[in-house]
N, C-alpha and C positions, 0 to 999 in steps of 0.2 A: 497647499491642500492638506486638510487635517487627516488624522489616521483613520477615523471612522469612515470618511469619504473614500479613502483608498481601499479599505476593506470592502466596502459596498461595490466599488468599481471592480475589484477582483472577483467578487461573486458574479457580477454581471458578465465579466470576461469569460470565466470558465463555463458559465451557463451557455453562452454562445458557442464557445470552442468545442464543447462536448455534446452539443445538441443532438447529433446523430450517432453517438457512441452506444454500441450494444455489447461491448466486450466486458462489462463489469467495471470499467474505468470511467463511468459517466459523471455528470455533474454532481449527482447525489452521493457518489462515493467520496468525492472531494469534500462535500459538506459534512459527511459523517466523520471523515478524518479531522476536519476542522473542529467539530463538536467534541470528538475524543480528545484532541490535543488541548482544547480549552479546559476540559474536565481534569486532565492529568496536571496541567499547569497550575490549577487551583491549589494542588497539594505539593507539587514539585518546584514551583517557582519558575524563573526564567523571564525573558523579555517577551511579553505577550504579543506585542505588535509583530515581532519577528516570527513568533510561533504561528500566529494567525495567517500571515501572508505566505509563509513557507508551506503550511498545510493546504491552503487553497490552491497554490501554484505547483504543488509537488509533482503533478502528472502532466503539466503542460508541455514538457519536453521528454516524456517517457519514451525510451528507445523502442518500445513495442508499438507505439502509436505515431511517433513523429520522427523525422530525419534530422531534427535539430538537437538531439540528445547531448552531444558532446559540447556544443556551444551554449546551450540553454537560451537559444535565441528568443523563444517566445516569452520566457520569464523575464529576461533582461529587458526586452522591448517594453513589456507592460510596466515594469518598475521604473524605467527611465521616463516613459510617457507620463507616469503618475508622480514624478518629481521626488521619488525616494532617494535619499542621500546615498552616495557611493559606498560608504562603509556598510550600510544596511543591505544594499544590493549584493555586495560581495558575501556577506554573512548568509543571506537568504539563499544565494546560489550554492554556497558550500553545504548548507543544510539539505537542499534539494538533491545534490549529487550523492549525499550519504544515506538517503532514505531507503533506496531499493535493496531488496534481497538479491544477493549475487552468489550463486553456488552454495557455499556452506554457511552463508549468512554472517560472515565474520566481520563485515564492515560495521564499525562502531563509531558514531558521530563523536566529535571532540568537544561539543558544547551541550549544555543541558537543553537548550532549545532544539538542537538536532536530535538528541536522544528522545525527547518528547514527541516530535513529529514522526520519527521512525516508529516508535511504539504505537502511535495513533493510527498510522497506516497499517501496521501489522495486525492490530486489533480488528480492523475491518476485513481481514482475510480469515478470521476465525468465526465460530458460531454459525447460527442459521444464515446470516447474510454471507458469510464466507463460503458456505456450501453453495448458495445460489450464484455467487460470483464465479466460483470455480467452474461450474457447469456452463455458465454464460460464456466465459472465456474459452472453455474447451470447444463449445459449439462454434464460436466465432472463428476459432483456428482450425476447425474441421477435425477435431480429435474425437476418437471414440470415447464413450462413457467408461467402458471397462472391457479389457481383453484378458481373460485368465492366464494366458500363456505369456503375457507381457508383464514381467515383474518389475517392481520399483528398483531403482538403482541408487547407490550412494553417490551423489554429485559433489565433487570436491572443489572445482574451479568455476570462476565466472563464465569462462568460455564454454565449459561443459553444460552449465545450466542454461545459457542462452541458446545453444545449438541442440539441446536435447528435446526430442519429441516423444511424448508418452500419452497415456490415457488420463482422463480427468481424475479417476480414482487413484491412480499412482501419484498424481500431483499432491494429494493429501499427505502421502507418506514421504515423498521426496522434499516437500517444503512445509506445508501448512501445519502439520503436527509438530514441527520443530520450533514454531514461533513462540510458543509459551515460554520456553526456556531461554529464548533470545531477547526477551524484553529487557530494556535498560533500567526502568524505574520500578520501584516497589508498587506504585499506584497501578501501573499497567499490568504488572504481574498478577496483582489481585483481580483486576478486570478480566484478565485472560483465562483465569482458572475455570470459570463456568462455561465460557465459550469453548474452551478446549475439551472439557468433559462432554459437552453436547456433540462435538465432532466424533468423539470416540463412540458414543451411543449410536449416532447415525451410521457410522461405518460398520459397526457390528450388525445393525439392522439390515443394512444394504447387503452384506455378505450372506446373511441368513435367508433373506428373500431371494437373492440370486441363486442360491443353492436349493431353494424350495423347502427350507426348513421352517418357514413361518408363513 
């Protein structure tokens, strides 16, 4: 099976898998991560086939969505069924495992492909789309938009991050606003600048409107 066919199959697979997802981790999120990753790779290099497949499959075993997160059962099954070689399967699974933000965001992939896919995923949490996804996920999880008495906290560990429940606005301060400085590649850092600035403008406007100042 040629690489282009495998990529097409991966697109079809995630389209079916995330058909009923309304948490901000839908099919189009993965496609945007794929597009971001391809754009970054044009300047940063790396094995494009590994980057493309890892980007498309990066959420198919996400711990927030599936019970397969530790084994990467969904990703592995797809890759085996599509006759991807064992070395590539292991590399793709290592990339997928290193993508997610965990607590202080200190997980840094050990390959250029992993760094690119992690950056591509983090870019989609920033800017206008990142705002929309934050509120979509907050609603999906039954979180309030904002509670003035509920202040953001500094989350240090992966367990604290996974078990912490807060408001959607706090999530910007606890995670999203940190992402710009956690980008691995120069290309992604450049792409993140404008998206980060838009977030800051939005949060300023939100607080002013909340307090009746505008």
